[in-house]
N, C-alpha and C positions, 0 to 999 in steps of 0.2 A: 834186533828185537829190543823192544822197549820194556816198560813197566808191565807187569802181569803177563808177559809173553806176547803182548800185542805188538804189531808193527808200529814204528814211529808215526807213520802218516795216520794211522787210526787214532792214536792218542791226540795228535794235533786236531783231528776232526772232532773228537769228543771235547777238547778244550774249546774249539770254535762253537760247538753246539751249546756248551755251558754258558759261554759269554753271550751268545744270542739270547739265551733264556734270561740272563741278567739284564740285557738291554730291553727286552720286552717288558720287564718289570719297571725299569726307570724310563724316563722320557727325555733324557738330556744328551743322547748320543755318547754316553760315557764309555760303554763297552763295545760299541759297534766297530770301531776302528780296529780294536785288538782281536775281535772275533774274525774280522776280514783278514787280518794279519795271520791268525792262527790257521785260517783256511788256506791262505797262500803258502804258508810254511808247510802245511800238510801236502799240498799239491807239489811243491818242489821236492819234498822228501820222497813222494811217491815216484816222481820222474827221475830223481837222482838218489837212489837208496845208498846208505852208508855215509851220509853227511854227518859230521861230528855235531854233537848236541849244541856246542857253543855257536856254530854256524847257524843251526836251526833257530836258536834263540835270537840271534842277531837278525835273521830274516823276519821273525815274528815281531821283534821290537821295532825294527825300521819300518816295516809295512804298517803295523798298528799305529805308530806315531804319525806316519805320513797320512793315512786315512783320517785319523783323528784331527789332525791340523786342517786338512781340507773341509771336513765337516764343521769344525769350529768356525772357520772363515766364512763358510756358506751360511751358517746360522747368523753370524754377526752382520753380514750384508742383508740377510733377510729381515732381521729385527730392525735394522736401520731404516729399511724402506717401509715397514709396516708399523703403524702406531701401536703402542702397547695398550692392551684392554684396561690396564689400571690407570691410565692417563685419561680419565674421564672428567669432563667439565659438566656438572649437573645443571648449569645455567643453559646449556645448549639444548637440553631436553625440555625446557619450559616453553609454553606458548609465547608468541611475540609480544603480547601485551605485558605478561609478567616479566619477560626478559628485559623489556625496555625500562619497566619500573625498577627492576633490580639494578640495572646499569645506572640509572639515574641516582638511586640511593647510594651506589658505590662511588659515583663521582662526588656526591655531596660529602660522604664520609672522608674521602681523600683530599677534599679542597682545603687549602691553607686558611687558617683563621684570620 
């Protein structure tokens, strides 16, 4: 039995639910890995009752870190393949005539004296 007389697997389930709620508020996959780790730890404790708390915490930390690293790598690859919305060139949105005029002006400004 764990805190408040609840089984350990229920506590891990509550931790997972809390971390999922935190993840829904944030948008950066910060808590998702640790929520998955808590859910896996709860499943392991349900299947193997009586595990020491240290082993449960190691399962949670290991799974949480592993899932977080996988999500971080996936996001890094996804962001590398897709241009950032903040990297916007306003010249590209101009009509061709204005774009040509602006490019000519830029060449004149950058020409050596």
